[in-house]
py3Dmol code that shows the C-alpha trace and the ligand (Angstrom):
import py3Dmol

protein = """\
ATOM      1  CA  MET A   1     -15.376 -21.521  44.277  1.00  0.00           C
ATOM      2  CA  LYS A   2     -11.893 -22.448  43.161  1.00  0.00           C
ATOM      3  CA  THR A   3      -9.245 -19.787  43.409  1.00  0.00           C
ATOM      4  CA  ARG A   4      -6.330 -19.357  41.001  1.00  0.00           C
ATOM      5  CA  PRO A   5      -2.876 -19.656  42.566  1.00  0.00           C
ATOM      6  CA  THR A   6      -1.457 -16.187  43.115  1.00  0.00           C
ATOM      7  CA  SER A   7       2.066 -15.004  42.395  1.00  0.00           C
ATOM      8  CA  SER A   8       2.869 -15.423  46.114  1.00  0.00           C
ATOM      9  CA  VAL A   9       2.737 -19.212  45.643  1.00  0.00           C
ATOM     10  CA  LYS A  10       6.344 -20.331  45.226  1.00  0.00           C
ATOM     11  CA  PRO A  11       7.253 -23.121  42.760  1.00  0.00           C
ATOM     12  CA  PRO A  12       8.420 -26.414  44.302  1.00  0.00           C
ATOM     13  CA  ALA A  13      12.013 -26.182  45.518  1.00  0.00           C
ATOM     14  CA  SER A  14      13.116 -28.942  43.127  1.00  0.00           C
ATOM     15  CA  LYS A  15      12.277 -26.788  40.094  1.00  0.00           C
ATOM     16  CA  PRO A  16      14.352 -23.721  39.296  1.00  0.00           C
ATOM     17  CA  PRO A  17      12.118 -20.590  39.189  1.00  0.00           C
ATOM     18  CA  THR A  18      12.936 -19.991  35.512  1.00  0.00           C
ATOM     19  CA  SER A  19      11.808 -23.409  34.264  1.00  0.00           C
ATOM     20  CA  LYS A  20       8.888 -23.295  31.808  1.00  0.00           C
ATOM     21  CA  PRO A  21       5.625 -25.181  32.395  1.00  0.00           C
ATOM     22  CA  PRO A  22       5.730 -28.598  30.703  1.00  0.00           C
ATOM     23  CA  THR A  23       2.890 -27.632  28.336  1.00  0.00           C
ATOM     24  CA  SER A  24       4.848 -24.799  26.630  1.00  0.00           C
ATOM     25  CA  LYS A  25       5.917 -25.712  23.099  1.00  0.00           C
ATOM     26  CA  PRO A  26       9.338 -24.689  21.795  1.00  0.00           C
ATOM     27  CA  ARG A  27       9.091 -21.828  19.285  1.00  0.00           C
ATOM     28  CA  ILE A  28      10.902 -22.826  16.172  1.00  0.00           C
ATOM     29  CA  PRO A  29      12.024 -19.799  14.179  1.00  0.00           C
ATOM     30  CA  VAL A  30      12.630 -20.233  10.480  1.00  0.00           C
ATOM     31  CA  ILE A  31      14.907 -17.719   8.838  1.00  0.00           C
ATOM     32  CA  ARG A  32      13.052 -16.094   5.941  1.00  0.00           C
ATOM     33  CA  TYR A  33      15.245 -13.064   5.175  1.00  0.00           C
ATOM     34  CA  THR A  34      18.880 -12.296   5.947  1.00  0.00           C
ATOM     35  CA  LEU A  35      19.821  -8.841   7.257  1.00  0.00           C
ATOM     36  CA  PRO A  36      21.266  -7.693   3.878  1.00  0.00           C
ATOM     37  CA  ALA A  37      18.032  -8.781   2.154  1.00  0.00           C
ATOM     38  CA  ARG A  38      15.963  -6.841   4.686  1.00  0.00           C
ATOM     39  CA  LEU A  39      18.109  -3.714   4.296  1.00  0.00           C
ATOM     40  CA  ASN A  40      17.825  -4.090   0.527  1.00  0.00           C
ATOM     41  CA  HIS A  41      14.031  -4.304   0.873  1.00  0.00           C
ATOM     42  CA  SER A  42      13.965  -1.232   3.187  1.00  0.00           C
ATOM     43  CA  VAL A  43      15.894   0.933   0.702  1.00  0.00           C
ATOM     44  CA  THR A  44      13.519  -0.226  -2.052  1.00  0.00           C
ATOM     45  CA  ALA A  45      10.420   0.488   0.039  1.00  0.00           C
ATOM     46  CA  VAL A  46      11.590   3.921   1.251  1.00  0.00           C
ATOM     47  CA  SER A  47      12.722   5.050  -2.211  1.00  0.00           C
ATOM     48  CA  PHE A  48       9.435   3.858  -3.753  1.00  0.00           C
ATOM     49  CA  MET A  49       7.428   5.818  -1.205  1.00  0.00           C
ATOM     50  CA  LEU A  50       9.527   8.978  -1.663  1.00  0.00           C
ATOM     51  CA  LEU A  51       9.034   8.642  -5.421  1.00  0.00           C
ATOM     52  CA  THR A  52       5.298   8.237  -4.909  1.00  0.00           C
ATOM     53  CA  LEU A  53       5.099  11.400  -2.796  1.00  0.00           C
ATOM     54  CA  SER A  54       7.277  13.550  -5.074  1.00  0.00           C
ATOM     55  CA  GLY A  55       5.694  12.076  -8.223  1.00  0.00           C
ATOM     56  CA  LEU A  56       2.131  12.729  -7.011  1.00  0.00           C
ATOM     57  CA  ALA A  57       3.150  16.337  -6.344  1.00  0.00           C
ATOM     58  CA  PHE A  58       3.853  16.762 -10.092  1.00  0.00           C
ATOM     59  CA  PHE A  59       0.773  14.793 -11.083  1.00  0.00           C
ATOM     60  CA  HIS A  60      -1.863  17.371 -10.192  1.00  0.00           C
ATOM     61  CA  PRO A  61      -1.670  20.992  -8.943  1.00  0.00           C
ATOM     62  CA  SER A  62      -3.826  20.098  -5.916  1.00  0.00           C
ATOM     63  CA  LEU A  63      -1.022  17.755  -4.750  1.00  0.00           C
ATOM     64  CA  TYR A  64       1.791  20.256  -5.293  1.00  0.00           C
ATOM     65  CA  PHE A  65       1.917  20.924  -1.536  1.00  0.00           C
ATOM     66  CA  LEU A  66       3.703  17.545  -1.221  1.00  0.00           C
ATOM     67  CA  THR A  67       6.863  19.191  -2.600  1.00  0.00           C
ATOM     68  CA  MET A  68       7.187  20.847   0.823  1.00  0.00           C
ATOM     69  CA  LEU A  69       8.375  17.457   2.112  1.00  0.00           C
ATOM     70  CA  PHE A  70      11.373  17.776  -0.212  1.00  0.00           C
ATOM     71  CA  GLY A  71      12.227  21.426   0.467  1.00  0.00           C
ATOM     72  CA  GLY A  72      10.134  22.931  -2.339  1.00  0.00           C
ATOM     73  CA  GLY A  73       9.235  22.310  -5.984  1.00  0.00           C
ATOM     74  CA  GLU A  74      12.681  22.836  -7.465  1.00  0.00           C
ATOM     75  CA  LEU A  75      14.410  20.490  -5.062  1.00  0.00           C
ATOM     76  CA  ALA A  76      11.677  17.861  -5.434  1.00  0.00           C
ATOM     77  CA  ARG A  77      12.135  17.975  -9.225  1.00  0.00           C
ATOM     78  CA  LEU A  78      15.890  17.621  -8.844  1.00  0.00           C
ATOM     79  CA  LEU A  79      15.677  14.761  -6.333  1.00  0.00           C
ATOM     80  CA  HIS A  80      12.884  12.702  -7.948  1.00  0.00           C
ATOM     81  CA  PRO A  81      14.972  11.207 -10.811  1.00  0.00           C
ATOM     82  CA  TRP A  82      17.916  10.476  -8.529  1.00  0.00           C
ATOM     83  CA  ILE A  83      15.664   8.657  -6.057  1.00  0.00           C
ATOM     84  CA  GLY A  84      14.431   6.758  -9.131  1.00  0.00           C
ATOM     85  CA  VAL A  85      18.007   5.660  -9.824  1.00  0.00           C
ATOM     86  CA  VAL A  86      18.318   4.506  -6.185  1.00  0.00           C
ATOM     87  CA  LEU A  87      15.070   2.515  -6.553  1.00  0.00           C
ATOM     88  CA  ALA A  88      16.237   0.906  -9.812  1.00  0.00           C
ATOM     89  CA  VAL A  89      19.600  -0.149  -8.353  1.00  0.00           C
ATOM     90  CA  SER A  90      18.014  -1.323  -5.108  1.00  0.00           C
ATOM     91  CA  PHE A  91      15.252  -3.261  -6.865  1.00  0.00           C
ATOM     92  CA  ALA A  92      17.882  -4.882  -9.111  1.00  0.00           C
ATOM     93  CA  GLY A  93      19.426  -6.215  -5.876  1.00  0.00           C
ATOM     94  CA  LEU A  94      16.056  -7.600  -4.730  1.00  0.00           C
ATOM     95  CA  PHE A  95      15.495  -9.083  -8.163  1.00  0.00           C
ATOM     96  CA  LEU A  96      18.795 -10.960  -8.102  1.00  0.00           C
ATOM     97  CA  ARG A  97      18.056 -12.267  -4.597  1.00  0.00           C
ATOM     98  CA  PHE A  98      14.467 -13.392  -5.173  1.00  0.00           C
ATOM     99  CA  TRP A  99      13.927 -14.276  -8.839  1.00  0.00           C
ATOM    100  CA  ARG A 100      14.636 -17.993  -8.399  1.00  0.00           C
ATOM    101  CA  ASP A 101      11.935 -18.371  -5.733  1.00  0.00           C
ATOM    102  CA  ASN A 102       9.480 -16.444  -7.921  1.00  0.00           C
ATOM    103  CA  ARG A 103       9.593 -18.835 -10.884  1.00  0.00           C
ATOM    104  CA  TRP A 104       6.180 -20.183 -11.836  1.00  0.00           C
ATOM    105  CA  ARG A 105       5.403 -23.674 -10.461  1.00  0.00           C
ATOM    106  CA  ALA A 106       2.596 -26.141 -11.144  1.00  0.00           C
ATOM    107  CA  GLU A 107       1.060 -25.512  -7.687  1.00  0.00           C
ATOM    108  CA  ASP A 108       0.689 -21.772  -8.436  1.00  0.00           C
ATOM    109  CA  GLY A 109      -2.131 -22.409 -10.919  1.00  0.00           C
ATOM    110  CA  ALA A 110      -3.975 -24.479  -8.311  1.00  0.00           C
ATOM    111  CA  TRP A 111      -3.426 -21.706  -5.727  1.00  0.00           C
ATOM    112  CA  ILE A 112      -5.055 -19.137  -8.028  1.00  0.00           C
ATOM    113  CA  GLY A 113      -7.886 -21.567  -8.792  1.00  0.00           C
ATOM    114  CA  SER A 114      -8.540 -21.865  -5.043  1.00  0.00           C
ATOM    115  CA  LEU A 115      -8.279 -18.143  -4.270  1.00  0.00           C
ATOM    116  CA  ARG A 116     -11.648 -18.134  -2.499  1.00  0.00           C
ATOM    117  CA  GLN A 117     -10.396 -20.776  -0.052  1.00  0.00           C
ATOM    118  CA  VAL A 118      -7.190 -18.795   0.479  1.00  0.00           C
ATOM    119  CA  LEU A 119      -9.162 -15.620   1.197  1.00  0.00           C
ATOM    120  CA  SER A 120     -11.427 -17.429   3.645  1.00  0.00           C
ATOM    121  CA  GLY A 121      -8.377 -18.756   5.504  1.00  0.00           C
ATOM    122  CA  HIS A 122      -8.709 -22.406   4.439  1.00  0.00           C
ATOM    123  CA  GLU A 123      -5.396 -23.292   2.870  1.00  0.00           C
ATOM    124  CA  GLU A 124      -5.372 -26.842   4.248  1.00  0.00           C
ATOM    125  CA  ASN A 125      -6.770 -28.430   1.050  1.00  0.00           C
ATOM    126  CA  LEU A 126      -4.443 -26.571  -1.297  1.00  0.00           C
ATOM    127  CA  PRO A 127      -1.243 -28.010  -2.729  1.00  0.00           C
ATOM    128  CA  GLU A 128       1.872 -27.193  -0.728  1.00  0.00           C
ATOM    129  CA  ILE A 129       3.352 -23.810  -1.631  1.00  0.00           C
ATOM    130  CA  GLY A 130       7.030 -22.914  -1.899  1.00  0.00           C
ATOM    131  CA  LYS A 131       8.630 -19.712  -0.550  1.00  0.00           C
ATOM    132  CA  TYR A 132       6.154 -17.488  -2.420  1.00  0.00           C
ATOM    133  CA  ASN A 133       2.561 -17.944  -3.516  1.00  0.00           C
ATOM    134  CA  ALA A 134       1.193 -16.918  -6.913  1.00  0.00           C
ATOM    135  CA  GLY A 135      -0.021 -13.563  -5.579  1.00  0.00           C
ATOM    136  CA  GLN A 136       3.454 -12.681  -4.345  1.00  0.00           C
ATOM    137  CA  LYS A 137       4.907 -13.784  -7.668  1.00  0.00           C
ATOM    138  CA  PHE A 138       2.569 -11.406  -9.496  1.00  0.00           C
ATOM    139  CA  VAL A 139       3.782  -8.571  -7.256  1.00  0.00           C
ATOM    140  CA  PHE A 140       7.402  -9.519  -7.899  1.00  0.00           C
ATOM    141  CA  TRP A 141       7.180  -9.736 -11.706  1.00  0.00           C
ATOM    142  CA  GLY A 142       4.790  -6.785 -11.889  1.00  0.00           C
ATOM    143  CA  MET A 143       7.201  -4.599  -9.930  1.00  0.00           C
ATOM    144  CA  ALA A 144      10.096  -5.807 -12.104  1.00  0.00           C
ATOM    145  CA  VAL A 145       8.270  -4.630 -15.252  1.00  0.00           C
ATOM    146  CA  PHE A 146       7.099  -1.359 -13.668  1.00  0.00           C
ATOM    147  CA  VAL A 147      10.477  -0.381 -12.198  1.00  0.00           C
ATOM    148  CA  LEU A 148      12.244  -1.105 -15.494  1.00  0.00           C
ATOM    149  CA  GLY A 149       9.600   0.804 -17.465  1.00  0.00           C
ATOM    150  CA  LEU A 150       9.666   3.727 -15.002  1.00  0.00           C
ATOM    151  CA  LEU A 151      13.446   3.904 -15.278  1.00  0.00           C
ATOM    152  CA  GLY A 152      13.401   3.812 -19.091  1.00  0.00           C
ATOM    153  CA  SER A 153      10.594   6.352 -19.523  1.00  0.00           C
ATOM    154  CA  GLY A 154      12.032   8.481 -16.687  1.00  0.00           C
ATOM    155  CA  ILE A 155      15.392   8.752 -18.451  1.00  0.00           C
ATOM    156  CA  LEU A 156      13.658   9.937 -21.629  1.00  0.00           C
ATOM    157  CA  ILE A 157      11.992  12.810 -19.751  1.00  0.00           C
ATOM    158  CA  TRP A 158      14.998  13.688 -17.543  1.00  0.00           C
ATOM    159  CA  GLU A 159      15.380  17.245 -18.864  1.00  0.00           C
ATOM    160  CA  GLN A 160      18.645  18.024 -17.095  1.00  0.00           C
ATOM    161  CA  TYR A 161      20.686  15.313 -18.854  1.00  0.00           C
ATOM    162  CA  PHE A 162      18.618  13.886 -21.694  1.00  0.00           C
ATOM    163  CA  GLY A 163      16.292  16.747 -22.636  1.00  0.00           C
ATOM    164  CA  THR A 164      18.181  17.734 -25.779  1.00  0.00           C
ATOM    165  CA  LEU A 165      18.681  14.101 -26.849  1.00  0.00           C
ATOM    166  CA  THR A 166      14.989  13.138 -26.862  1.00  0.00           C
ATOM    167  CA  PRO A 167      12.509  14.438 -29.491  1.00  0.00           C
ATOM    168  CA  VAL A 168       9.469  16.208 -28.018  1.00  0.00           C
ATOM    169  CA  ASP A 169       7.020  13.631 -29.422  1.00  0.00           C
ATOM    170  CA  THR A 170       8.963  10.826 -27.760  1.00  0.00           C
ATOM    171  CA  GLN A 171       8.954  12.780 -24.503  1.00  0.00           C
ATOM    172  CA  ARG A 172       5.159  13.178 -24.675  1.00  0.00           C
ATOM    173  CA  VAL A 173       4.666   9.423 -25.052  1.00  0.00           C
ATOM    174  CA  ALA A 174       7.242   8.787 -22.317  1.00  0.00           C
ATOM    175  CA  VAL A 175       5.354  11.073 -19.889  1.00  0.00           C
ATOM    176  CA  LEU A 176       2.159   9.087 -20.507  1.00  0.00           C
ATOM    177  CA  VAL A 177       3.915   5.736 -20.097  1.00  0.00           C
ATOM    178  CA  HIS A 178       5.710   6.997 -16.968  1.00  0.00           C
ATOM    179  CA  SER A 179       2.452   8.178 -15.351  1.00  0.00           C
ATOM    180  CA  ALA A 180       0.559   4.981 -16.236  1.00  0.00           C
ATOM    181  CA  LEU A 181       3.326   2.741 -14.869  1.00  0.00           C
ATOM    182  CA  ALA A 182       3.553   4.845 -11.703  1.00  0.00           C
ATOM    183  CA  ILE A 183      -0.186   4.428 -11.058  1.00  0.00           C
ATOM    184  CA  LEU A 184       0.003   0.679 -11.674  1.00  0.00           C
ATOM    185  CA  GLY A 185       3.070   0.410  -9.421  1.00  0.00           C
ATOM    186  CA  ILE A 186       1.333   2.315  -6.608  1.00  0.00           C
ATOM    187  CA  LEU A 187      -1.758   0.073  -6.910  1.00  0.00           C
ATOM    188  CA  VAL A 188       0.405  -3.062  -6.754  1.00  0.00           C
ATOM    189  CA  LEU A 189       2.256  -1.625  -3.742  1.00  0.00           C
ATOM    190  CA  VAL A 190      -1.062  -1.013  -1.947  1.00  0.00           C
ATOM    191  CA  VAL A 191      -2.014  -4.668  -2.574  1.00  0.00           C
ATOM    192  CA  HIS A 192       1.464  -5.785  -1.420  1.00  0.00           C
ATOM    193  CA  ILE A 193       1.227  -3.851   1.862  1.00  0.00           C
ATOM    194  CA  TYR A 194      -2.394  -4.919   2.423  1.00  0.00           C
ATOM    195  CA  ALA A 195      -1.477  -8.601   1.926  1.00  0.00           C
ATOM    196  CA  ALA A 196       1.530  -8.267   4.255  1.00  0.00           C
ATOM    197  CA  ILE A 197      -0.742  -6.871   6.997  1.00  0.00           C
ATOM    198  CA  TRP A 198      -3.680  -9.193   6.265  1.00  0.00           C
ATOM    199  CA  VAL A 199      -1.676 -12.434   6.528  1.00  0.00           C
ATOM    200  CA  ARG A 200      -0.827 -12.323  10.222  1.00  0.00           C
ATOM    201  CA  SER A 201       2.875 -12.297  11.206  1.00  0.00           C
ATOM    202  CA  THR A 202       4.043 -11.592   7.655  1.00  0.00           C
ATOM    203  CA  ILE A 203       5.327  -8.116   8.553  1.00  0.00           C
ATOM    204  CA  GLY A 204       7.575  -9.814  11.136  1.00  0.00           C
ATOM    205  CA  ALA A 205       9.114 -11.897   8.344  1.00  0.00           C
ATOM    206  CA  MET A 206      10.604  -8.721   6.911  1.00  0.00           C
ATOM    207  CA  SER A 207      11.163  -6.744  10.126  1.00  0.00           C
ATOM    208  CA  LYS A 208      12.700  -9.573  12.223  1.00  0.00           C
ATOM    209  CA  GLY A 209      13.812 -11.845   9.398  1.00  0.00           C
ATOM    210  CA  THR A 210      12.166 -14.935  10.894  1.00  0.00           C
ATOM    211  CA  VAL A 211       8.758 -16.584  10.947  1.00  0.00           C
ATOM    212  CA  THR A 212       7.446 -19.333  13.178  1.00  0.00           C
ATOM    213  CA  ALA A 213       7.381 -22.877  11.850  1.00  0.00           C
ATOM    214  CA  GLY A 214       3.589 -22.729  12.359  1.00  0.00           C
ATOM    215  CA  TRP A 215       3.283 -19.761  10.011  1.00  0.00           C
ATOM    216  CA  ALA A 216       5.487 -21.477   7.441  1.00  0.00           C
ATOM    217  CA  TRP A 217       3.527 -24.747   7.798  1.00  0.00           C
ATOM    218  CA  ARG A 218       0.266 -22.948   7.190  1.00  0.00           C
ATOM    219  CA  HIS A 219       1.263 -20.710   4.289  1.00  0.00           C
ATOM    220  CA  HIS A 220       4.444 -22.085   2.674  1.00  0.00           C
ATOM    221  CA  ARG A 221       4.656 -25.762   3.621  1.00  0.00           C
ATOM    222  CA  LYS A 222       6.822 -26.849   0.697  1.00  0.00           C
ATOM    223  CA  TRP A 223       9.338 -24.143   1.579  1.00  0.00           C
ATOM    224  CA  LEU A 224       9.269 -25.229   5.249  1.00  0.00           C
ATOM    225  CA  ARG A 225      10.033 -28.805   4.236  1.00  0.00           C
ATOM    226  CA  GLU A 226      13.001 -27.581   2.178  1.00  0.00           C
ATOM    227  CA  GLU A 227      14.263 -25.483   5.107  1.00  0.00           C
ATOM    228  CA  ALA A 228      13.712 -28.381   7.534  1.00  0.00           C
ATOM    229  CA  ALA A 229      15.760 -30.630   5.261  1.00  0.00           C
ATOM    230  CA  LYS A 230      18.615 -28.136   5.731  1.00  0.00           C
ATOM    231  CA  GLY A 231      18.140 -28.365   9.519  1.00  0.00           C
ATOM    232  CA  LEU A 232      16.063 -26.202  11.888  1.00  0.00           C
ATOM    233  CA  ARG A 233      16.953 -25.604  15.497  1.00  0.00           C
ATOM    234  CA  PRO A 234      14.242 -24.830  18.073  1.00  0.00           C
ATOM    235  CA  ARG A 235      14.652 -21.618  20.073  1.00  0.00           C
ATOM    236  CA  THR A 236      14.395 -22.539  23.704  1.00  0.00           C
TER     237      THR A 236
END
"""
ligand_1 = """\
43
HEM
C 6.032 0.131 3.133
C 6.172 -0.603 2.082
C 6.370 -2.081 2.094
C 6.036 -3.013 3.035
C 5.334 -2.793 4.374
C 6.483 -4.289 2.552
C 6.365 -5.493 3.228
C 6.880 -6.701 2.805
C 6.850 -7.925 3.552
C 6.256 -8.090 4.949
C 7.431 -8.885 2.817
C 7.629 -10.362 3.214
C 6.569 -11.255 2.568
C 6.867 -12.720 2.776
O 7.995 -13.095 3.017
O 5.943 -13.535 2.671
C 7.844 -8.288 1.578
C 8.473 -8.938 0.550
C 8.812 -8.371 -0.644
N 8.646 -7.044 -0.995
Fe 7.834 -5.588 0.147
N 7.025 -4.121 1.313
C 6.993 -2.774 1.001
C 7.452 -2.176 -0.155
C 7.975 -2.850 -1.236
C 8.336 -2.250 -2.499
C 8.214 -0.766 -2.811
C 8.772 -3.249 -3.299
C 9.247 -3.203 -4.722
C 9.239 -2.170 -5.498
C 8.704 -4.486 -2.544
C 9.090 -5.713 -3.011
C 9.073 -6.882 -2.287
C 9.520 -8.157 -2.801
C 10.066 -8.413 -4.200
C 9.352 -9.084 -1.768
C 9.659 -10.583 -1.769
C 8.390 -11.327 -2.138
C 8.385 -11.712 -3.571
O 9.441 -11.843 -4.181
O 7.291 -11.916 -4.122
N 8.211 -4.210 -1.303
N 7.489 -6.952 1.599
"""
view = py3Dmol.view(width=600, height=400)
view.addModel(protein, "pdb")
view.setStyle({"model": 0}, {"cartoon": {"style": "trace"}})
view.addModel(ligand_1, "xyz")
view.setStyle({"model": 1}, {"stick": {}})
view.zoomTo()
view.show()
């Protein structure tokens, strides 16, 4: 029976102990998000989740206990619209950063048409995709509509400042619109988080700011080619 070399076996003297085995491939990181973009995304994500928690607390009496997270019902009611303002400003920052890469391209239609192949992990026969795929573009534009609509309808029902300016009938419609958009936004967020976890190493794109060239080659080859044209350096 062959035995594996143990750690007591020293490397040949000619090789420095830190040298890597010749088979190891260099990991080539591709920058996907800058630090300011990632901070911008974090503020958006945290504010959206705080809004979800405080908003759900007002949605149904059985969820009122969630106001405890905000120091009670009164404080939650006071904070909710201001967190909404933070979300709107923060999302506006994301929008300005990302809208160009979220424009619809010819390959997006083909990507949707081949969704079954995408879901079964066979993207090799699909056309090359830019920085974002069609699914991500739906999330982007969906969130843009929802955040704008939530801000608009939220202002109409913001008693403290706009209560006297808005007729009651308008407020009733605004409450309905606000609730419907919130539910849609939460559903889209669930899909967004699920997709980020499901496509391996995608979370790292946002947490570390980089992806491997392999990940980019597999999922966003057109984008990788564009980045490569700008010049990639392998991390040794
Ligand atoms: C805990 C919550 C969240 C997690 C874990 C998360 C995770 C991620 C990840 C991993 C990416 C990178 C995807 C890639 O580069 O391929 C991303 C991108 C992005 N996220 Fe989130 N996200 C969260 C919340 C949000 C919220 C609340 C919004 C907006 C309201 C949002 C908007 C975006 C946008 C616009 C992008 C760029 C992709 C695109 O433009 O289509 N995210 N997110």
